[in-house]
Structure formats: C-alpha cells, structure tokens
C-alpha positions in Angstrom: 0.2 -6.5 12.2 1.8 -8.4 9.8 3.8 -11.6 10.1 2.5 -11.2 13.9 0.7 -14.4 15.7 -2.5 -12.8 15.5 -2.4 -12.3 11.6 -1.0 -15.7 11.5 -3.0 -17.2 13.1 -6.2 -15.4 11.9 -4.0 -16.0 7.8 -4.2 -19.9 9.2 -8.8 -19.6 9.8 -9.8 -18.4 6.4 -6.7 -21.1 5.3 -9.9 -23.3 6.0 -12.6 -21.7 4.5 -13.0 -23.3 1.0 -11.7 -21.3 -2.1 -9.0 -19.3 1.0 -6.5 -21.9 1.4 -3.8 -19.5 0.0 -4.5 -17.0 2.5 -1.6 -16.6 4.0 0.2 -16.3 0.9 -1.3 -14.0 -1.1 -1.2 -11.8 2.0 2.6 -12.4 2.5 2.7 -11.4 -1.2 0.6 -8.6 -1.2 2.3 -7.4 1.5 5.7 -7.7 0.0 4.4 -5.9 -3.3 3.3 -2.8 -1.1 5.1 -2.2 2.1 8.1 -3.0 1.0 8.0 -2.4 -2.8 6.8 1.6 -2.1 9.1 1.8 1.3 12.1 1.0 -1.8 10.7 3.7 -3.4 10.4 6.2 -0.6 14.5 5.8 -0.1 14.9 6.5 -3.4 15.9 3.3 -4.0 14.9 0.6 -6.3 12.9 -2.7 -6.1 13.6 -5.5 -5.4 13.3 -8.3 -8.2 11.9 -10.6 -5.4 9.5 -7.7 -4.8 9.0 -7.4 -8.3 8.2 -10.8 -9.3 6.1 -11.6 -6.2 4.6 -8.7 -7.7 3.9 -9.9 -11.1 2.7 -13.2 -9.8 -0.1 -11.8 -8.0 -1.3 -10.3 -10.6 -1.3 -13.5 -12.8 -3.6 -14.9 -10.4 -6.0 -11.6 -10.3 -9.1 -12.0 -12.5 -8.2 -10.1 -15.8 -9.2 -7.3 -16.8 -11.1 -8.2 -20.3 -13.3 -4.3 -20.9 -14.4 -0.5 -20.0 -16.8 0.4 -19.6 -18.7 3.7 -19.3 -19.2 4.8 -14.8 -20.5 7.6 -14.1 -17.5 10.2 -13.6 -15.9 8.6 -17.1 -14.7 4.9 -17.3 -14.2 2.0 -15.1 -12.2 -1.3 -15.8 -14.9 -4.7 -16.4 -14.2 -7.4 -15.1 -16.3 -10.2 -16.4 -16.2 -13.6 -14.0 -15.5 -11.8 -10.5 -13.5 -14.8 -8.5 -14.2 -15.2 -4.6 -10.8 -16.0 -3.8 -8.1 -14.9 -1.8 -6.2 -13.9 -5.5 -9.7 -12.0 -6.5 -10.4 -10.1 -3.5 -6.4 -7.8 -4.2 -6.4 -8.2 -7.3 -7.4 -4.0 -6.9 -4.3 -3.8 -4.3 -2.2 -5.3 -6.4 -3.8 -3.2 -9.4 -3.2 0.1 -7.2 0.2 -1.1 -6.7 1.1 -1.6 -10.7 -0.2 1.2 -12.3 1.5 3.7 -9.0 4.8 1.9 -10.4 4.5 3.0 -13.9 3.6 6.6 -13.3 6.1 8.8 -14.4 5.0 11.3 -12.5 4.7 9.5 -8.4 6.4 11.1 -5.5 6.3 8.1 -2.3 6.9 9.0 0.7 7.5 7.8 3.8 6.1 10.1 7.4 8.7 12.3 8.8 7.3 11.1 12.4 9.1 8.8 13.0 7.2 6.2 15.0 4.8 6.1 12.4 5.0 3.8 9.7 2.6 5.1 6.8 3.4 6.0 3.4 2.1 8.5 0.9 1.5 10.0 -2.3 3.4 13.7 -1.9 0.7 15.5 -4.6 1.3 18.8 -3.5 1.9 21.0 -5.9 5.7 21.7 -4.3 6.2 18.5 -4.0 7.7 18.3 -0.1 4.5 16.9 1.7 6.7 15.6 5.4 3.3 14.2 6.8 0.9 11.5 6.7 -1.2 13.4 7.8 -1.0 17.2 8.5 -3.7 16.6 11.3 -2.2 13.8 13.0 1.6 13.4 12.8 2.4 16.8 10.6 0.1 19.2 14.4 2.3 16.0 16.5 5.7 17.3 15.7 4.8 21.2 15.3 3.6 21.0 19.3 6.0 19.4 19.9 8.8 21.8 18.5 6.8 24.9 20.3 6.5 22.8 23.7 10.0 23.1 23.4 10.8 26.0 22.2 9.0 28.2 25.3 10.2 25.0 28.4 13.6 26.2 26.5 13.2 30.3 26.0 12.2 29.9 30.4 
C-alpha cells in the first residue's frame, strides 16, 4: 500500500540502487497521477491542477516516443533509447494515464463495493457497469443481497 511503512522502506532500499535514487518520489508521482487523478474522474470531479502538474512532470522525465513501428496487430511506439531508471520504468503507466485522460469516451468508475478500492474503465455498451469484477465484488454483493432477502422472508 502506498505510504505504508513497508512501501516506504522498500522505496528507500530500492533508492539505494544506482540509477533508482528518485524512486520514492516517482512512486508518489505515480500514485498521485493514477489513483488521485482517476479517483477524481470516477467521482465526476475535475482533476486538481497539482495532480495534473505531477503527471506532466512524470511524462517529461519519461523516455521519448521517437517513432512508430509496425507490429503484429498494427503499430506501436518505438522508443529507441531505453534508459533503465525509475522514470523509464513508470513511463508506460504515465503514458497510459495521459492517453486515458485525453479520451473523450473515458468512463472511469469506482467499484460499487464500498470495501473495494479499485477503479475500472466501464467499457460496457450501456455504460452501467458497477463492479470492478463480477466474479468477486459483484458476486459477493448479489450473494449478500440474496442471503438478506431469504433471511428476511423466514
């Protein structure tokens, strides 16, 4: 869990490895850019300027997308210069976050299970998906509702 003593200790240990000095800071940037930014979208609120600034900072430190290359299913970004750094490792996540923010059809939702912290992209046709995963959160909610209904009728 970000911000926990365990994650802070891990970030310190990894930060001691050459080339990963800014990992703890980048993890915080990733957390803000991902969880906070998309949490705001899921709540139909505007993204805070400070969170957008953090995402832009992470994108600026990421290896550049230099050219398109042909792939099996179409085209992909080809990054010629791969730099093994914390910014390089987080680059795909930050780019995906930025791409999602720019999509007009984005439907980011928070799972309807109050105990579940997950966000998801609602890609259902009607745009009415409620659960991060039907086999876990959705099934539990339906089972609980059924249990309470049958218990109440006895």
